[in-house]
N, CA and C atoms of all chains as a GROMACS GRO file, in nm:
protein
  573
    1UNK      N    1  -0.810   0.180  -1.179
    1UNK     CA    2  -0.757   0.295  -1.249
    1UNK      C    3  -0.858   0.370  -1.329
    2UNK      N    4  -0.855   0.488  -1.337
    2UNK     CA    5  -0.939   0.571  -1.410
    2UNK      C    6  -0.858   0.694  -1.476
    3UNK      N    7  -0.899   0.713  -1.596
    3UNK     CA    8  -0.818   0.834  -1.640
    3UNK      C    9  -0.886   0.964  -1.626
    4UNK      N   10  -0.809   1.071  -1.632
    4UNK     CA   11  -0.862   1.198  -1.610
    4UNK      C   12  -0.993   1.226  -1.700
    5UNK      N   13  -0.989   1.185  -1.826
    5UNK     CA   14  -1.111   1.206  -1.908
    5UNK      C   15  -1.225   1.128  -1.855
    6UNK      N   16  -1.191   0.999  -1.824
    6UNK     CA   17  -1.310   0.920  -1.773
    6UNK      C   18  -1.376   0.970  -1.647
    7UNK      N   19  -1.295   1.030  -1.556
    7UNK     CA   20  -1.358   1.090  -1.447
    7UNK      C   21  -1.440   1.212  -1.483
    8UNK      N   22  -1.389   1.287  -1.570
    8UNK     CA   23  -1.466   1.399  -1.610
    8UNK      C   24  -1.603   1.359  -1.686
    9UNK      N   25  -1.593   1.256  -1.776
    9UNK     CA   26  -1.704   1.211  -1.847
    9UNK      C   27  -1.800   1.151  -1.762
   10UNK      N   28  -1.767   1.088  -1.653
   10UNK     CA   29  -1.868   1.025  -1.570
   10UNK      C   30  -1.936   1.126  -1.499
   11UNK      N   31  -1.876   1.226  -1.452
   11UNK     CA   32  -1.943   1.330  -1.372
   11UNK      C   33  -2.045   1.410  -1.462
   12UNK      N   34  -1.990   1.446  -1.586
   12UNK     CA   35  -2.068   1.520  -1.675
   12UNK      C   36  -2.188   1.440  -1.719
   13UNK      N   37  -2.172   1.312  -1.727
   13UNK     CA   38  -2.293   1.219  -1.763
   13UNK      C   39  -2.389   1.220  -1.656
   14UNK      N   40  -2.354   1.214  -1.524
   14UNK     CA   41  -2.446   1.213  -1.422
   14UNK      C   42  -2.509   1.340  -1.386
   15UNK      N   43  -2.431   1.447  -1.412
   15UNK     CA   44  -2.478   1.578  -1.386
   15UNK      C   45  -2.487   1.660  -1.508
   16UNK      N   46  -2.584   1.642  -1.602
   16UNK     CA   47  -2.575   1.727  -1.733
   16UNK      C   48  -2.552   1.877  -1.713
   17UNK      N   49  -2.478   1.938  -1.787
   17UNK     CA   50  -2.450   2.075  -1.794
   17UNK      C   51  -2.359   2.111  -1.681
   18UNK      N   52  -2.303   2.023  -1.602
   18UNK     CA   53  -2.219   2.054  -1.496
   18UNK      C   54  -2.073   2.109  -1.552
   19UNK      N   55  -2.024   2.203  -1.472
   19UNK     CA   56  -1.887   2.254  -1.508
   19UNK      C   57  -1.787   2.170  -1.426
   20UNK      N   58  -1.703   2.091  -1.496
   20UNK     CA   59  -1.620   1.998  -1.425
   20UNK      C   60  -1.472   2.016  -1.461
   21UNK      N   61  -1.396   2.034  -1.345
   21UNK     CA   62  -1.252   2.051  -1.370
   21UNK      C   63  -1.192   1.928  -1.291
   22UNK      N   64  -1.102   1.861  -1.360
   22UNK     CA   65  -1.031   1.734  -1.295
   22UNK      C   66  -0.888   1.750  -1.297
   23UNK      N   67  -0.827   1.728  -1.191
   23UNK     CA   68  -0.680   1.721  -1.180
   23UNK      C   69  -0.624   1.599  -1.123
   24UNK      N   70  -0.537   1.534  -1.201
   24UNK     CA   71  -0.464   1.409  -1.167
   24UNK      C   72  -0.351   1.448  -1.070
   25UNK      N   73  -0.363   1.433  -0.941
   25UNK     CA   74  -0.267   1.490  -0.849
   25UNK      C   75  -0.135   1.430  -0.854
   26UNK      N   76  -0.131   1.297  -0.883
   26UNK     CA   77  -0.006   1.235  -0.880
   26UNK      C   78   0.050   1.189  -1.009
   27UNK      N   79  -0.040   1.203  -1.117
   27UNK     CA   80  -0.001   1.147  -1.250
   27UNK      C   81  -0.018   0.994  -1.251
   28UNK      N   82  -0.068   0.924  -1.142
   28UNK     CA   83  -0.071   0.785  -1.139
   28UNK      C   84  -0.214   0.738  -1.155
   29UNK      N   85  -0.314   0.825  -1.181
   29UNK     CA   86  -0.458   0.791  -1.197
   29UNK      C   87  -0.522   0.736  -1.080
   30UNK      N   88  -0.465   0.758  -0.954
   30UNK     CA   89  -0.547   0.720  -0.838
   30UNK      C   90  -0.573   0.820  -0.738
   31UNK      N   91  -0.522   0.946  -0.755
   31UNK     CA   92  -0.537   1.054  -0.673
   31UNK      C   93  -0.594   1.170  -0.760
   32UNK      N   94  -0.719   1.203  -0.741
   32UNK     CA   95  -0.766   1.308  -0.818
   32UNK      C   96  -0.830   1.423  -0.739
   33UNK      N   97  -0.838   1.535  -0.806
   33UNK     CA   98  -0.898   1.654  -0.740
   33UNK      C   99  -1.007   1.697  -0.842
   34UNK      N  100  -1.129   1.718  -0.790
   34UNK     CA  101  -1.232   1.755  -0.892
   34UNK      C  102  -1.312   1.885  -0.830
   35UNK      N  103  -1.340   1.973  -0.922
   35UNK     CA  104  -1.413   2.086  -0.886
   35UNK      C  105  -1.538   2.082  -0.981
   36UNK      N  106  -1.657   2.084  -0.922
   36UNK     CA  107  -1.778   2.068  -0.992
   36UNK      C  108  -1.881   2.177  -0.964
   37UNK      N  109  -1.928   2.244  -1.062
   37UNK     CA  110  -2.041   2.343  -1.050
   37UNK      C  111  -2.162   2.279  -1.118
   38UNK      N  112  -2.273   2.280  -1.045
   38UNK     CA  113  -2.384   2.228  -1.101
   38UNK      C  114  -2.504   2.288  -1.043
   39UNK      N  115  -2.609   2.320  -1.123
   39UNK     CA  116  -2.740   2.372  -1.070
   39UNK      C  117  -2.811   2.256  -0.990
   40UNK      N  118  -2.780   2.136  -1.000
   40UNK     CA  119  -2.841   2.021  -0.942
   40UNK      C  120  -2.809   2.025  -0.784
   41UNK      N  121  -2.708   2.109  -0.755
   41UNK     CA  122  -2.673   2.110  -0.619
   41UNK      C  123  -2.750   2.200  -0.526
   42UNK      N  124  -2.846   2.275  -0.605
   42UNK     CA  125  -2.933   2.377  -0.539
   42UNK      C  126  -3.022   2.299  -0.435
   43UNK      N  127  -3.028   2.340  -0.310
   43UNK     CA  128  -3.107   2.283  -0.207
   43UNK      C  129  -3.051   2.157  -0.149
   44UNK      N  130  -2.926   2.120  -0.190
   44UNK     CA  131  -2.867   2.000  -0.137
   44UNK      C  132  -2.763   2.041  -0.033
   45UNK      N  133  -2.740   1.953   0.075
   45UNK     CA  134  -2.625   1.985   0.171
   45UNK      C  135  -2.494   1.940   0.110
   46UNK      N  136  -2.399   1.987   0.164
   46UNK     CA  137  -2.258   1.949   0.110
   46UNK      C  138  -2.247   1.807   0.106
   47UNK      N  139  -2.283   1.735   0.208
   47UNK     CA  140  -2.271   1.586   0.212
   47UNK      C  141  -2.348   1.538   0.088
   48UNK      N  142  -2.463   1.572   0.068
   48UNK     CA  143  -2.545   1.513  -0.053
   48UNK      C  144  -2.469   1.558  -0.176
   49UNK      N  145  -2.416   1.668  -0.192
   49UNK     CA  146  -2.347   1.719  -0.316
   49UNK      C  147  -2.225   1.620  -0.344
   50UNK      N  148  -2.150   1.599  -0.236
   50UNK     CA  149  -2.033   1.515  -0.258
   50UNK      C  150  -2.077   1.359  -0.276
   51UNK      N  151  -2.184   1.322  -0.217
   51UNK     CA  152  -2.240   1.188  -0.247
   51UNK      C  153  -2.286   1.181  -0.398
   52UNK      N  154  -2.324   1.286  -0.454
   52UNK     CA  155  -2.368   1.284  -0.594
   52UNK      C  156  -2.245   1.261  -0.684
   53UNK      N  157  -2.130   1.318  -0.639
   53UNK     CA  158  -2.002   1.294  -0.714
   53UNK      C  159  -1.954   1.146  -0.694
   54UNK      N  160  -1.954   1.107  -0.568
   54UNK     CA  161  -1.906   0.960  -0.548
   54UNK      C  162  -2.002   0.864  -0.634
   55UNK      N  163  -2.124   0.886  -0.636
   55UNK     CA  164  -2.221   0.803  -0.699
   55UNK      C  165  -2.190   0.807  -0.856
   56UNK      N  166  -2.165   0.927  -0.901
   56UNK     CA  167  -2.141   0.943  -1.049
   56UNK      C  168  -2.010   0.861  -1.085
   57UNK      N  169  -1.919   0.851  -0.993
   57UNK     CA  170  -1.794   0.779  -1.013
   57UNK      C  171  -1.800   0.629  -0.978
   58UNK      N  172  -1.925   0.595  -0.926
   58UNK     CA  173  -1.925   0.448  -0.899
   58UNK      C  174  -1.848   0.405  -0.783
   59UNK      N  175  -1.828   0.496  -0.700
   59UNK     CA  176  -1.735   0.472  -0.570
   59UNK      C  177  -1.825   0.422  -0.469
   60UNK      N  178  -1.855   0.293  -0.473
   60UNK     CA  179  -1.936   0.232  -0.363
   60UNK      C  180  -1.832   0.186  -0.262
   61UNK      N  181  -1.799   0.069  -0.267
   61UNK     CA  182  -1.700   0.005  -0.178
   61UNK      C  183  -1.555  -0.022  -0.253
   62UNK      N  184  -1.564   0.019  -0.371
   62UNK     CA  185  -1.436  -0.007  -0.448
   62UNK      C  186  -1.334   0.112  -0.405
   63UNK      N  187  -1.216   0.065  -0.427
   63UNK     CA  188  -1.108   0.167  -0.386
   63UNK      C  189  -1.023   0.197  -0.512
   64UNK      N  190  -1.085   0.189  -0.631
   64UNK     CA  191  -1.012   0.212  -0.740
   64UNK      C  192  -0.944   0.349  -0.751
   65UNK      N  193  -1.020   0.441  -0.702
   65UNK     CA  194  -0.959   0.575  -0.691
   65UNK      C  195  -0.922   0.586  -0.538
   66UNK      N  196  -0.805   0.602  -0.519
   66UNK     CA  197  -0.756   0.596  -0.368
   66UNK      C  198  -0.801   0.716  -0.288
   67UNK      N  199  -0.788   0.833  -0.364
   67UNK     CA  200  -0.823   0.952  -0.293
   67UNK      C  201  -0.881   1.053  -0.398
   68UNK      N  202  -0.984   1.122  -0.353
   68UNK     CA  203  -1.054   1.212  -0.444
   68UNK      C  204  -1.080   1.340  -0.340
   69UNK      N  205  -1.031   1.443  -0.394
   69UNK     CA  206  -1.066   1.572  -0.340
   69UNK      C  207  -1.181   1.629  -0.403
   70UNK      N  208  -1.283   1.677  -0.336
   70UNK     CA  209  -1.399   1.733  -0.403
   70UNK      C  210  -1.430   1.870  -0.357
   71UNK      N  211  -1.457   1.955  -0.456
   71UNK     CA  212  -1.500   2.091  -0.416
   71UNK      C  213  -1.632   2.104  -0.514
   72UNK      N  214  -1.742   2.142  -0.454
   72UNK     CA  215  -1.870   2.163  -0.526
   72UNK      C  216  -1.912   2.306  -0.504
   73UNK      N  217  -1.986   2.373  -0.605
   73UNK     CA  218  -2.039   2.497  -0.608
   73UNK      C  219  -2.150   2.512  -0.694
   74UNK      N  220  -2.234   2.600  -0.669
   74UNK     CA  221  -2.356   2.638  -0.746
   74UNK      C  222  -2.323   2.754  -0.844
   75UNK      N  223  -2.332   2.728  -0.979
   75UNK     CA  224  -2.283   2.829  -1.068
   75UNK      C  225  -2.390   2.942  -1.074
   76UNK      N  226  -0.020   0.123   2.378
   76UNK     CA  227   0.008   0.256   2.415
   76UNK      C  228  -0.123   0.343   2.418
   77UNK      N  229  -0.135   0.422   2.518
   77UNK     CA  230  -0.261   0.509   2.529
   77UNK      C  231  -0.237   0.641   2.460
   78UNK      N  232  -0.317   0.649   2.352
   78UNK     CA  233  -0.320   0.777   2.270
   78UNK      C  234  -0.421   0.867   2.313
   79UNK      N  235  -0.402   0.999   2.343
   79UNK     CA  236  -0.511   1.092   2.385
   79UNK      C  237  -0.614   1.088   2.269
   80UNK      N  238  -0.738   1.097   2.324
   80UNK     CA  239  -0.868   1.111   2.235
   80UNK      C  240  -0.897   0.978   2.167
   81UNK      N  241  -0.826   0.870   2.179
   81UNK     CA  242  -0.855   0.761   2.084
   81UNK      C  243  -0.960   0.672   2.171
   82UNK      N  244  -1.054   0.628   2.097
   82UNK     CA  245  -1.157   0.538   2.146
   82UNK      C  246  -1.115   0.387   2.098
   83UNK      N  247  -1.106   0.287   2.184
   83UNK     CA  248  -1.074   0.160   2.144
   83UNK      C  249  -1.188   0.059   2.187
   84UNK      N  250  -1.207  -0.035   2.108
   84UNK     CA  251  -1.310  -0.139   2.153
   84UNK      C  252  -1.245  -0.248   2.239
   85UNK      N  253  -1.319  -0.302   2.321
   85UNK     CA  254  -1.264  -0.411   2.393
   85UNK      C  255  -1.241  -0.541   2.319
   86UNK      N  256  -1.357  -0.554   2.226
   86UNK     CA  257  -1.350  -0.668   2.132
   86UNK      C  258  -1.364  -0.615   1.990
   87UNK      N  259  -1.296  -0.675   1.886
   87UNK     CA  260  -1.329  -0.624   1.746
   87UNK      C  261  -1.466  -0.648   1.707
   88UNK      N  262  -1.517  -0.572   1.617
   88UNK     CA  263  -1.657  -0.589   1.576
   88UNK      C  264  -1.665  -0.714   1.491
   89UNK      N  265  -1.782  -0.772   1.483
   89UNK     CA  266  -1.810  -0.887   1.398
   89UNK      C  267  -1.913  -0.851   1.294
   90UNK      N  268  -1.918  -0.926   1.184
   90UNK     CA  269  -2.022  -0.888   1.085
   90UNK      C  270  -2.164  -0.883   1.132
   91UNK      N  271  -2.183  -0.959   1.253
   91UNK     CA  272  -2.322  -0.956   1.307
   91UNK      C  273  -2.349  -0.838   1.385
   92UNK      N  274  -2.248  -0.786   1.462
   92UNK     CA  275  -2.280  -0.664   1.549
   92UNK      C  276  -2.225  -0.533   1.498
   93UNK      N  277  -2.159  -0.531   1.378
   93UNK     CA  278  -2.087  -0.411   1.339
   93UNK      C  279  -2.169  -0.291   1.326
   94UNK      N  280  -2.293  -0.299   1.284
   94UNK     CA  281  -2.375  -0.180   1.273
   94UNK      C  282  -2.409  -0.123   1.411
   95UNK      N  283  -2.438  -0.207   1.508
   95UNK     CA  284  -2.464  -0.158   1.649
   95UNK      C  285  -2.330  -0.094   1.714
   96UNK      N  286  -2.235  -0.171   1.676
   96UNK     CA  287  -2.098  -0.114   1.736
   96UNK      C  288  -2.063   0.026   1.683
   97UNK      N  289  -2.088   0.043   1.547
   97UNK     CA  290  -2.063   0.181   1.496
   97UNK      C  291  -2.162   0.279   1.559
   98UNK      N  292  -2.293   0.233   1.565
   98UNK     CA  293  -2.392   0.331   1.620
   98UNK      C  294  -2.360   0.365   1.765
   99UNK      N  295  -2.304   0.274   1.835
   99UNK     CA  296  -2.272   0.304   1.978
   99UNK      C  297  -2.157   0.393   1.988
  100UNK      N  298  -2.055   0.385   1.892
  100UNK     CA  299  -1.945   0.479   1.894
  100UNK      C  300  -1.995   0.615   1.875
  101UNK      N  301  -2.086   0.626   1.777
  101UNK     CA  302  -2.141   0.758   1.738
  101UNK      C  303  -2.233   0.811   1.835
  102UNK      N  304  -2.313   0.732   1.909
  102UNK     CA  305  -2.399   0.770   2.015
  102UNK      C  306  -2.328   0.831   2.135
  103UNK      N  307  -2.223   0.751   2.164
  103UNK     CA  308  -2.153   0.783   2.289
  103UNK      C  309  -2.042   0.880   2.288
  104UNK      N  310  -2.010   0.934   2.168
  104UNK     CA  311  -1.908   1.030   2.144
  104UNK      C  312  -1.957   1.144   2.062
  105UNK      N  313  -1.981   1.254   2.139
  105UNK     CA  314  -2.031   1.376   2.065
  105UNK      C  315  -1.978   1.417   1.931
  106UNK      N  316  -1.842   1.421   1.936
  106UNK     CA  317  -1.762   1.456   1.813
  106UNK      C  318  -1.661   1.344   1.792
  107UNK      N  319  -1.680   1.253   1.684
  107UNK     CA  320  -1.602   1.149   1.656
  107UNK      C  321  -1.548   1.140   1.512
  108UNK      N  322  -1.419   1.119   1.500
  108UNK     CA  323  -1.372   1.092   1.369
  108UNK      C  324  -1.328   0.946   1.350
  109UNK      N  325  -1.391   0.892   1.255
  109UNK     CA  326  -1.334   0.756   1.211
  109UNK      C  327  -1.224   0.778   1.112
  110UNK      N  328  -1.109   0.741   1.141
  110UNK     CA  329  -0.992   0.778   1.052
  110UNK      C  330  -0.878   0.660   1.031
  111UNK      N  331  -0.787   0.690   0.956
  111UNK     CA  332  -0.679   0.589   0.946
  111UNK      C  333  -0.564   0.650   1.038
  112UNK      N  334  -0.542   0.564   1.145
  112UNK     CA  335  -0.439   0.594   1.246
  112UNK      C  336  -0.515   0.673   1.354
  113UNK      N  337  -0.432   0.753   1.439
  113UNK     CA  338  -0.495   0.830   1.545
  113UNK      C  339  -0.431   0.975   1.548
  114UNK      N  340  -0.464   1.052   1.647
  114UNK     CA  341  -0.428   1.190   1.646
  114UNK      C  342  -0.274   1.206   1.662
  115UNK      N  343  -0.213   1.106   1.720
  115UNK     CA  344  -0.062   1.119   1.727
  115UNK      C  345   0.006   1.065   1.603
  116UNK      N  346  -0.054   0.963   1.546
  116UNK     CA  347   0.009   0.898   1.426
  116UNK      C  348  -0.090   0.876   1.329
  117UNK      N  349  -0.144   0.986   1.266
  117UNK     CA  350  -0.235   0.965   1.145
  117UNK      C  351  -0.165   0.889   1.034
  118UNK      N  352  -0.240   0.804   0.976
  118UNK     CA  353  -0.184   0.726   0.864
  118UNK      C  354  -0.216   0.773   0.731
  119UNK      N  355  -0.273   0.880   0.717
  119UNK     CA  356  -0.322   0.947   0.586
  119UNK      C  357  -0.335   1.096   0.600
  120UNK      N  358  -0.295   1.170   0.500
  120UNK     CA  359  -0.298   1.319   0.503
  120UNK      C  360  -0.430   1.372   0.524
  121UNK      N  361  -0.532   1.304   0.470
  121UNK     CA  362  -0.674   1.360   0.491
  121UNK      C  363  -0.717   1.345   0.642
  122UNK      N  364  -0.684   1.216   0.695
  122UNK     CA  365  -0.723   1.205   0.843
  122UNK      C  366  -0.635   1.311   0.929
  123UNK      N  367  -0.514   1.324   0.893
  123UNK     CA  368  -0.439   1.419   0.964
  123UNK      C  369  -0.480   1.566   0.969
  124UNK      N  370  -0.538   1.595   0.848
  124UNK     CA  371  -0.586   1.735   0.831
  124UNK      C  372  -0.707   1.769   0.914
  125UNK      N  373  -0.808   1.662   0.918
  125UNK     CA  374  -0.924   1.681   1.006
  125UNK      C  375  -0.884   1.698   1.160
  126UNK      N  376  -0.793   1.597   1.203
  126UNK     CA  377  -0.752   1.608   1.346
  126UNK      C  378  -0.677   1.735   1.373
  127UNK      N  379  -0.598   1.801   1.272
  127UNK     CA  380  -0.525   1.924   1.286
  127UNK      C  381  -0.629   2.037   1.313
  128UNK      N  382  -0.736   2.032   1.228
  128UNK     CA  383  -0.841   2.138   1.250
  128UNK      C  384  -0.905   2.128   1.393
  129UNK      N  385  -0.928   2.012   1.449
  129UNK     CA  386  -0.997   2.005   1.572
  129UNK      C  387  -0.907   2.064   1.683
  130UNK      N  388  -0.767   2.015   1.658
  130UNK     CA  389  -0.667   2.064   1.753
  130UNK      C  390  -0.658   2.217   1.758
  131UNK      N  391  -0.660   2.271   1.649
  131UNK     CA  392  -0.647   2.416   1.630
  131UNK      C  393  -0.773   2.485   1.693
  132UNK      N  394  -0.893   2.420   1.677
  132UNK     CA  395  -1.014   2.484   1.734
  132UNK      C  396  -1.009   2.458   1.876
  133UNK      N  397  -0.932   2.361   1.935
  133UNK     CA  398  -0.934   2.339   2.072
  133UNK      C  399  -1.068   2.270   2.115
  134UNK      N  400  -1.130   2.195   2.041
  134UNK     CA  401  -1.261   2.134   2.078
  134UNK      C  402  -1.226   1.985   2.130
  135UNK      N  403  -1.323   1.943   2.203
  135UNK     CA  404  -1.304   1.802   2.255
  135UNK      C  405  -1.355   1.704   2.140
  136UNK      N  406  -1.266   1.604   2.109
  136UNK     CA  407  -1.303   1.508   2.005
  136UNK      C  408  -1.257   1.371   2.040
  137UNK      N  409  -1.305   1.278   1.969
  137UNK     CA  410  -1.260   1.132   1.989
  137UNK      C  411  -1.218   1.082   1.847
  138UNK      N  412  -1.122   0.994   1.840
  138UNK     CA  413  -1.094   0.934   1.715
  138UNK      C  414  -1.110   0.785   1.728
  139UNK      N  415  -1.140   0.710   1.619
  139UNK     CA  416  -1.154   0.571   1.612
  139UNK      C  417  -1.062   0.530   1.493
  140UNK      N  418  -0.966   0.444   1.509
  140UNK     CA  419  -0.881   0.400   1.405
  140UNK      C  420  -0.934   0.278   1.337
  141UNK      N  421  -0.993   0.316   1.210
  141UNK     CA  422  -1.057   0.215   1.128
  141UNK      C  423  -0.956   0.111   1.067
  142UNK      N  424  -0.826   0.142   1.072
  142UNK     CA  425  -0.734   0.047   1.026
  142UNK      C  426  -0.716  -0.068   1.131
  143UNK      N  427  -0.759  -0.045   1.251
  143UNK     CA  428  -0.735  -0.154   1.358
  143UNK      C  429  -0.860  -0.250   1.354
  144UNK      N  430  -0.964  -0.221   1.268
  144UNK     CA  431  -1.076  -0.311   1.272
  144UNK      C  432  -1.130  -0.323   1.118
  145UNK      N  433  -1.094  -0.427   1.061
  145UNK     CA  434  -1.131  -0.446   0.919
  145UNK      C  435  -1.288  -0.444   0.893
  146UNK      N  436  -1.350  -0.506   0.986
  146UNK     CA  437  -1.506  -0.520   0.978
  146UNK      C  438  -1.568  -0.373   0.980
  147UNK      N  439  -1.511  -0.294   1.079
  147UNK     CA  440  -1.564  -0.153   1.077
  147UNK      C  441  -1.524  -0.073   0.957
  148UNK      N  442  -1.403  -0.098   0.918
  148UNK     CA  443  -1.350  -0.028   0.804
  148UNK      C  444  -1.440  -0.050   0.684
  149UNK      N  445  -1.481  -0.169   0.663
  149UNK     CA  446  -1.567  -0.211   0.557
  149UNK      C  447  -1.709  -0.154   0.564
  150UNK      N  448  -1.761  -0.164   0.686
  150UNK     CA  449  -1.902  -0.136   0.709
  150UNK      C  450  -1.922   0.021   0.715
  151UNK      N  451  -1.827   0.098   0.762
  151UNK     CA  452  -1.849   0.248   0.774
  151UNK      C  453  -1.882   0.313   0.647
  152UNK      N  454  -1.846   0.253   0.537
  152UNK     CA  455  -1.878   0.309   0.405
  152UNK      C  456  -2.033   0.303   0.378
  153UNK      N  457  -2.092   0.197   0.432
  153UNK     CA  458  -2.241   0.195   0.412
  153UNK      C  459  -2.311   0.274   0.512
  154UNK      N  460  -2.245   0.292   0.634
  154UNK     CA  461  -2.327   0.351   0.740
  154UNK      C  462  -2.368   0.490   0.710
  155UNK      N  463  -2.284   0.564   0.637
  155UNK     CA  464  -2.323   0.703   0.605
  155UNK      C  465  -2.334   0.714   0.466
  156UNK      N  466  -2.324   0.603   0.384
  156UNK     CA  467  -2.325   0.609   0.238
  156UNK      C  468  -2.203   0.704   0.195
  157UNK      N  469  -2.096   0.681   0.246
  157UNK     CA  470  -1.972   0.754   0.221
  157UNK      C  471  -1.846   0.659   0.195
  158UNK      N  472  -1.793   0.668   0.089
  158UNK     CA  473  -1.700   0.566   0.052
  158UNK      C  474  -1.559   0.581   0.102
  159UNK      N  475  -1.526   0.696   0.171
  159UNK     CA  476  -1.387   0.724   0.215
  159UNK      C  477  -1.369   0.754   0.363
  160UNK      N  478  -1.255   0.740   0.408
  160UNK     CA  479  -1.217   0.792   0.544
  160UNK      C  480  -1.133   0.920   0.528
  161UNK      N  481  -1.133   1.014   0.625
  161UNK     CA  482  -1.208   1.006   0.744
  161UNK      C  483  -1.353   1.041   0.735
  162UNK      N  484  -1.416   1.014   0.833
  162UNK     CA  485  -1.564   1.046   0.848
  162UNK      C  486  -1.591   1.116   0.982
  163UNK      N  487  -1.655   1.228   0.984
  163UNK     CA  488  -1.664   1.296   1.105
  163UNK      C  489  -1.828   1.301   1.138
  164UNK      N  490  -1.850   1.270   1.267
  164UNK     CA  491  -1.997   1.263   1.323
  164UNK      C  492  -1.998   1.360   1.433
  165UNK      N  493  -2.097   1.449   1.435
  165UNK     CA  494  -2.124   1.527   1.549
  165UNK      C  495  -2.268   1.515   1.582
  166UNK      N  496  -2.288   1.494   1.726
  166UNK     CA  497  -2.422   1.471   1.766
  166UNK      C  498  -2.495   1.368   1.686
  167UNK      N  499  -2.428   1.264   1.662
  167UNK     CA  500  -2.501   1.145   1.582
  167UNK      C  501  -2.524   1.171   1.440
  168UNK      N  502  -2.483   1.290   1.390
  168UNK     CA  503  -2.502   1.327   1.251
  168UNK      C  504  -2.370   1.321   1.174
  169UNK      N  505  -2.367   1.258   1.050
  169UNK     CA  506  -2.250   1.259   0.970
  169UNK      C  507  -2.237   1.405   0.907
  170UNK      N  508  -2.118   1.464   0.937
  170UNK     CA  509  -2.104   1.608   0.880
  170UNK      C  510  -2.011   1.603   0.760
  171UNK      N  511  -1.940   1.506   0.739
  171UNK     CA  512  -1.864   1.508   0.617
  171UNK      C  513  -1.727   1.442   0.633
  172UNK      N  514  -1.651   1.447   0.528
  172UNK     CA  515  -1.511   1.390   0.513
  172UNK      C  516  -1.417   1.507   0.524
  173UNK      N  517  -1.296   1.491   0.491
  173UNK     CA  518  -1.198   1.589   0.496
  173UNK      C  519  -1.224   1.726   0.415
  174UNK      N  520  -1.270   1.704   0.298
  174UNK     CA  521  -1.301   1.826   0.216
  174UNK      C  522  -1.407   1.917   0.288
  175UNK      N  523  -1.520   1.850   0.325
  175UNK     CA  524  -1.634   1.931   0.378
  175UNK      C  525  -1.588   1.987   0.522
  176UNK      N  526  -1.527   1.916   0.605
  176UNK     CA  527  -1.489   1.973   0.725
  176UNK      C  528  -1.394   2.085   0.708
  177UNK      N  529  -1.301   2.070   0.615
  177UNK     CA  530  -1.207   2.179   0.582
  177UNK      C  531  -1.283   2.307   0.533
  178UNK      N  532  -1.373   2.285   0.443
  178UNK     CA  533  -1.454   2.399   0.392
  178UNK      C  534  -1.533   2.462   0.498
  179UNK      N  535  -1.599   2.379   0.591
  179UNK     CA  536  -1.682   2.442   0.693
  179UNK      C  537  -1.594   2.512   0.798
  180UNK      N  538  -1.468   2.467   0.815
  180UNK     CA  539  -1.371   2.533   0.909
  180UNK      C  540  -1.336   2.662   0.842
  181UNK      N  541  -1.304   2.670   0.710
  181UNK     CA  542  -1.260   2.789   0.650
  181UNK      C  543  -1.363   2.898   0.642
  182UNK      N  544  -1.494   2.860   0.626
  182UNK     CA  545  -1.594   2.954   0.609
  182UNK      C  546  -1.657   2.991   0.748
  183UNK      N  547  -1.606   2.933   0.858
  183UNK     CA  548  -1.660   2.969   0.998
  183UNK      C  549  -1.778   2.899   1.046
  184UNK      N  550  -1.833   2.804   0.947
  184UNK     CA  551  -1.958   2.731   0.988
  184UNK      C  552  -1.938   2.618   1.088
  185UNK      N  553  -1.810   2.571   1.089
  185UNK     CA  554  -1.777   2.453   1.180
  185UNK      C  555  -1.794   2.509   1.324
  186UNK      N  556  -1.737   2.631   1.341
  186UNK     CA  557  -1.740   2.693   1.468
  186UNK      C  558  -1.881   2.706   1.520
  187UNK      N  559  -1.962   2.747   1.440
  187UNK     CA  560  -2.099   2.775   1.476
  187UNK      C  561  -2.168   2.639   1.507
  188UNK      N  562  -2.141   2.534   1.427
  188UNK     CA  563  -2.205   2.402   1.429
  188UNK      C  564  -2.164   2.341   1.563
  189UNK      N  565  -2.033   2.351   1.598
  189UNK     CA  566  -1.991   2.279   1.714
  189UNK      C  567  -2.027   2.359   1.846
  190UNK      N  568  -2.068   2.474   1.823
  190UNK     CA  569  -2.101   2.562   1.945
  190UNK      C  570  -2.254   2.535   1.972
  191UNK      N  571  -2.329   2.487   1.871
  191UNK     CA  572  -2.474   2.462   1.902
  191UNK      C  573  -2.503   2.355   1.992
   0.00000   0.00000   0.00000
């Protein structure tokens, strides 16, 4: 389980200066949608950008967050 | 039951051969989706969405149901350093999960990529 603000804080900690919007899709803290804008995405593929988000959230092999929709952009 | 586009293994993968088994699936199928369920009965909305995109595009694709093989389901996360399903591979390269494939479809890049 992760709260909305935990998700936001983890991404902001990993990508300083990032613009982070988080939506809890079900209200059950297991399906989130995140939209992240960061200069750190410059020169990275979409796969790499999404991997940066997964890593920020510590989503290795754990399935604490069942589903995460990700949208990234360069501000 | 025979489901169109579905690839099945003769024997389940073992912890000893799982990496080779995944590599072989990716090598032998130009466009393959590791998903939950199959094209007729997807077991997750994200997997269903990817299949729907390929159906609409009319491209030839294969699916592998990771729910049918626990060893592959666990290892596929490490294979492309990607924690979730579905995972799409084209010409042996990981191109993304549901969000990326949807984005590439919507901005027209998927068409170009699959035509290459």
